[in-house]
C-alpha positions in Angstrom: 10.2 -29.7 -3.8 7.1 -31.6 -3.0 6.7 -35.3 -3.8 3.9 -36.5 -6.0 2.1 -37.9 -3.0 2.4 -34.5 -1.2 1.0 -32.7 -4.3 -2.0 -35.0 -4.2 -2.4 -34.3 -0.5 -2.3 -30.5 -1.1 -4.9 -30.8 -3.9 -7.2 -33.0 -1.7 -7.0 -30.8 1.4 -6.8 -27.3 -0.2 -10.6 -26.9 -0.2 -10.8 -27.7 3.5 -7.9 -25.3 4.3 -9.6 -22.6 2.2 -12.9 -23.1 3.9 -11.3 -22.5 7.3 -8.6 -20.0 6.3 -10.1 -17.0 8.0 -10.2 -18.9 11.3 -6.6 -20.1 10.7 -5.3 -16.6 10.1 -7.3 -15.1 13.0 -5.6 -17.7 15.3 -2.2 -17.3 13.6 -1.5 -13.7 14.6 -2.1 -14.1 18.4 0.2 -17.2 18.3 2.9 -15.2 16.5 2.7 -12.2 18.9 2.6 -14.5 21.9 5.6 -16.6 20.9 7.7 -13.9 19.2 6.7 -10.5 20.6 9.8 -9.0 18.8 7.9 -9.1 15.5 4.7 -7.4 16.7 6.0 -3.8 15.8 6.2 -4.9 12.2 2.4 -5.2 12.1 -0.1 -2.3 12.2 -2.4 -3.2 15.1 -5.3 -1.2 13.7 -5.3 -3.6 10.7 -5.3 -6.5 13.2 -8.3 -5.1 15.0 -10.4 -4.5 11.9 -9.5 -7.9 10.4 -7.7 -6.4 7.4 -4.4 -8.1 8.0 -5.8 -11.6 8.5 -7.9 -11.2 5.4 -4.8 -10.1 3.4 -2.8 -13.1 4.6 -5.6 -15.5 3.8 -5.9 -14.0 0.3 -2.1 -14.3 -0.3 -2.0 -17.9 0.9 -4.9 -18.9 -1.3 -3.5 -17.1 -4.3 -0.2 -18.9 -3.9 -1.7 -22.3 -3.6 -3.9 -21.8 -6.7 -1.1 -20.3 -8.8 2.1 -22.0 -7.5 2.8 -24.0 -10.7 2.7 -20.8 -12.8 6.0 -19.2 -11.8 5.5 -15.9 -13.7 1.9 -15.4 -12.5 3.0 -16.1 -8.9 5.7 -13.5 -9.1 3.2 -10.9 -10.4 0.7 -11.8 -7.7 3.3 -11.6 -4.9 4.7 -8.2 -6.1 2.5 -6.2 -3.7 3.6 -8.5 -0.8 7.3 -8.2 -1.7 7.0 -4.4 -1.9 5.5 -4.2 1.6 8.0 -6.6 3.0 10.9 -4.6 1.6 9.5 -1.4 3.0 9.4 -3.1 6.5 12.9 -4.6 6.3 11.5 -8.2 6.5 14.5 -10.6 6.7 14.9 -14.3 6.0 15.1 -15.1 9.8 11.5 -13.9 10.2 10.1 -16.6 7.9 10.7 -19.7 10.2 8.8 -17.9 13.0 5.8 -17.3 10.7 5.9 -20.8 9.4 5.9 -22.3 12.9 2.9 -20.3 14.0 1.0 -20.8 10.8 1.4 -24.5 11.0 0.4 -24.5 14.7 -2.8 -22.5 13.8 -3.7 -24.9 11.0 -3.3 -27.8 13.5 -5.5 -26.0 16.1 -8.3 -25.2 13.7 -8.4 -28.4 11.7 -7.5 -30.8 14.5 -7.3 -34.5 13.6 -7.7 -33.7 9.9 -4.1 -32.6 10.0 -2.2 -35.9 9.9 1.6 -35.9 10.0 1.6 -36.5 6.2 -0.8 -33.6 5.6 1.2 -31.3 8.0 4.5 -32.2 6.1 2.9 -31.4 2.8 1.6 -28.0 3.9 4.9 -27.3 5.6 6.5 -27.9 2.2 4.2 -25.5 0.5 5.0 -22.8 3.1 8.7 -23.4 2.7 8.3 -23.1 -1.0 6.5 -19.8 -0.7 9.0 -18.5 1.9 11.9 -19.4 -0.3 10.4 -17.5 -3.3 9.6 -14.4 -1.2 13.1 -14.4 0.3 14.6 -14.6 -3.3 12.3 -11.8 -4.6 12.9 -9.6 -1.6 16.7 -10.0 -1.7 16.6 -9.0 -5.4 14.7 -5.8 -4.5 17.1 -5.0 -1.6 20.1 -5.3 -3.8 18.6 -3.4 -6.7 17.7 -0.5 -4.5 21.0 -0.5 -2.6 22.9 -0.2 -5.9 20.9 2.8 -7.1 22.5 6.3 -6.7 21.4 7.4 -3.2 20.1 3.9 -2.3 20.7 2.1 0.9 19.9 -1.1 2.8 18.0 -1.3 6.1 16.7 1.6 8.1 18.3 5.0 7.3 18.0 8.0 9.6 16.2 11.1 8.2 15.6 14.5 9.7 12.4 16.5 9.4 13.5 19.6 7.4 10.1 21.3 7.0 6.5 20.9 8.0 3.4 22.2 6.3 -0.2 22.0 7.3 -2.1 21.0 4.2 -5.6 20.7 5.6 -7.4 20.4 9.0 -6.1 16.8 9.3 -3.2 16.4 6.8 0.3 17.6 7.4 3.3 17.3 5.1 6.8 16.4 6.3 9.9 17.0 4.2 12.6 14.5 5.2 16.3 14.8 4.5 19.0 12.2 5.3 21.0 12.8 8.5 24.2 11.6 6.7 23.9 14.4 4.2 24.1 12.0 1.2 21.8 11.9 -1.8 18.5 9.9 -1.8 17.4 7.5 -4.4 14.6 8.4 -6.8 11.2 6.8 -6.4 8.5 6.4 -8.9 5.6 8.7 -8.6 2.7 6.8 -6.9 5.0 4.8 -4.6 5.0 4.8 -0.7 7.9 4.5 1.7 8.4 2.6 4.9 8.7 4.7 8.1 10.1 3.5 11.4 9.2 5.6 14.5 10.2 4.9 18.1 7.2 5.2 20.4 7.4 4.4 24.1 10.8 2.8 23.5 9.8 0.4 20.8 9.9 0.6 17.0 6.6 1.1 15.1 6.5 0.7 11.3 4.1 2.4 8.9 3.7 3.0 5.2 3.1 6.6 3.8 2.7 7.6 0.2 5.4 9.9 -1.2 3.5 13.0 -2.1 6.1 14.9 -4.2 8.3 14.2 -7.2 11.8 12.8 -6.6 14.5 15.4 -6.3 17.6 13.4 -5.2 17.8 15.3 -1.9 14.6 14.7 0.2 11.3 12.9 0.4 7.9 14.3 1.3 5.2 12.4 3.1 1.8 13.8 3.9 0.0 12.2 6.8 -3.6 12.3 7.9 -4.0 12.6 11.7 -6.2 9.6 12.6 -8.1 10.0 15.9 -7.0 6.5 16.9 -3.8 6.3 14.9 -0.9 5.9 17.2 1.8 6.8 14.6 -0.1 9.5 12.8 -1.0 11.2 16.1 2.7 11.1 17.2 3.8 12.6 13.9 1.3 15.4 14.2 1.5 16.1 17.9 5.0 15.4 18.9 7.4 15.7 15.9 8.6 18.8 14.2 11.6 20.3 12.3 14.9 18.7 13.5 13.3 15.5 14.8 14.5 12.2 13.3 12.9 9.0 12.1 14.1 6.1 10.0 13.1 5.3 6.4 13.1 2.1 4.4 13.1 1.7 0.6 10.2 3.1 -1.4 7.9 0.5 -2.8 4.5 0.1 -4.5 3.1 -0.7 -7.9 0.5 2.0 -8.3 2.6 3.8 -11.0 1.8 5.3 -14.3 1.6 2.9 -17.2 3.7 3.8 -20.2 1.8 5.5 -23.0 0.4 8.9 -23.9 -3.3 8.3 -23.3 -5.2 10.8 -21.2 -5.6 10.1 -17.4 -8.4 10.4 -14.9 -6.9 10.7 -11.4 -9.7 10.5 -8.7 -9.0 10.7 -5.0 -10.9 10.9 -1.8 -9.4 12.5 1.3 -5.8 11.6 1.9 -6.0 9.3 -1.1 -4.7 12.3 -3.0 -1.1 11.8 -1.7 0.0 9.2 -4.3 -2.0 10.8 -7.2 -0.5 14.3 -6.8 3.0 13.4 -7.9 1.5 11.2 -10.6 -0.3 14.3 -12.0 3.0 16.3 -11.9 4.8 13.5 -13.7 2.1 12.9 -16.3 2.0 16.6 -17.2 5.8 16.6 -17.6 5.3 13.8 -20.1 2.8 16.0 -22.1 -0.3 13.9 -21.2 -3.8 15.3 -20.5 -5.0 14.9 -16.9 -8.4 15.1 -15.3 -7.9 15.5 -11.6 -10.9 14.8 -9.5 -10.6 15.3 -5.7 -13.3 14.7 -3.1 -13.1 16.2 0.4 -15.4 16.6 3.3 -15.3 20.4 3.0 -12.9 23.3 2.3 -11.0 22.9 5.6 -10.3 19.2 4.8 -9.3 19.9 1.2 -5.5 19.4 1.1 -3.0 20.6 -1.6 -5.6 23.1 -3.1 -2.9 25.7 -3.8 -0.5 23.2 -5.3 -3.1 21.8 -7.7 -4.3 25.4 -8.6 -0.7 26.4 -9.4 -0.2 23.2 -11.5 -3.5 24.0 -13.4 -2.3 27.5 -14.1 1.0 26.2 -15.5 -0.8 23.7 -17.7 -4.2 25.2 -18.5 -4.7 23.2 -21.7 -3.8 19.8 -20.2 -4.9 19.8 -16.6 -8.6 20.0 -15.6 -8.9 20.0 -11.8 -12.3 19.5 -10.3 -13.1 19.6 -6.6 -16.1 17.9 -4.9 -17.1 18.7 -1.2 -19.7 16.9 0.8 -20.7 20.1 2.5 -20.2 23.8 1.9 -20.1 25.8 -1.3 -16.3 26.2 -2.0 -16.0 23.5 -4.6 -17.0 22.8 -8.2 -19.5 20.2 -7.1 -21.3 19.3 -3.9 -21.9 15.7 -2.7 -19.8 12.8 -3.7 -18.1 11.4 -6.8 -20.7 9.3 -8.5 -21.4 7.7 -11.9 -22.9 10.8 -13.5 -20.0 13.0 -12.4 -17.5 10.5 -13.7 -19.4 10.3 -17.0 -19.1 14.1 -17.3 -15.3 14.2 -17.0 -14.1 10.7 -18.1 -11.6 11.3 -20.9 -12.2 9.2 -24.0 -9.8 6.3 -24.1 -8.4 7.3 -20.8 -6.7 5.3 -18.1 -8.1 5.7 -14.6 -6.3 5.8 -11.2 -8.3 6.2 -8.0 -7.3 6.1 -4.3 -9.3 6.7 -1.1 -11.4 5.0 1.5 -12.6 1.5 0.7 -16.2 2.6 0.1 -15.0 5.4 -2.2 -12.9 3.1 -4.3 -15.7 0.5 -4.5 -18.1 3.1 -5.8 -15.7 4.6 -8.3 -14.6 1.2 -9.6 -18.2 0.1 -10.1 -19.1 3.3 -11.8 -16.1 3.2 -14.2 -17.0 -0.4 -15.1 -20.6 0.6 -15.9 -19.2 3.4 -18.1 -17.2 0.9 -20.1 -13.7 1.3 -18.7 -12.1 -2.1 -18.9 -10.3 -3.8 -15.9 -6.9 -3.2 -17.3 -7.5 0.6 -17.4 -8.7 0.8 -13.8 -5.9 1.1 -11.2 -6.2 1.5 -7.4 -4.3 0.9 -4.2 -5.3 0.3 -0.6 -3.6 2.2 2.2 -4.0 -0.8 4.5 -3.8 -4.5 3.7 -5.0 -5.3 0.1 -8.5 -6.7 -0.2 -11.0 -6.9 -3.1 -13.1 -3.8 -3.7 -16.5 -4.2 -2.1 -15.2 -6.0 1.0 -16.0 -4.1 4.1 
């Protein structure tokens, strides 16, 4: 627990740290990877290159400093971080390594402004944050392990089936090598995947694209031209190959209630929304399902959605939008006018896709009067505010 003097030091220096936080986080990761290369596989290097991971870390640190005296609000804010950590098998022994390199980065960037007293105060804040994350993550690990079909740590799964969903998206049905049951997930969640590439582990998160069935999971992966893990899955893995899974996580799940839903997706953003549509229809809710794709060849799950619409003709309205070609209900992109045409009165809206797509949809829904608490989205990479490139 920080002393009163340290609390004053944190309050006095927080604006300076915030001003230089981007530079601090940019320096932190090279230090961490240089000193402790064993943790590098836990981080998606594409998110390092585009700055997404440093921005996410900076946002998390700032949020904690601003909210640390409101325990309930802090726990809510850290929920996304906790979920991602659990799906990466982050353990308590990782936190001292991060703390050491974060404090070193602060010292390098701020220089003489970091007196021993200031350093001790910020070290205290970090240890406070680390302790809370360890506590919350341990609770999640235990909770999942106790579920029917749950486990702790990486669990080996075998690819039982593969299906090409579009020109760039492929589905993989995964069954446990040990033959046991698998724990249910909540529609909309993702799962941690550990691959072995060139002799080293590589971790990724992929949305679970089917409803829970107690026997297997399905992930649907877009082949990214520069995506090391996605290219390996598409080009080198097939039925019978194995990989390891970590617990499902993620908070983009359906809110309780019976209000109608608008589910809007762009590209591979469809993967978490498809099981949510299945689940909502089972609940008896009405669903407007908007999906935007580049063209017919890039439109995944078209047959699955059509079958779902045929089964629920009075409650599912599926609309396709293609940027090119004539094989869709609309040409172009999802915009304000299109959303206005299909937005269900009093509905709750979920949307997932590229950053620009979500920014445009969020802005349009706000203009159409949908309040913040009824607009839900999730980033595939590190979390960042909509509108940030």
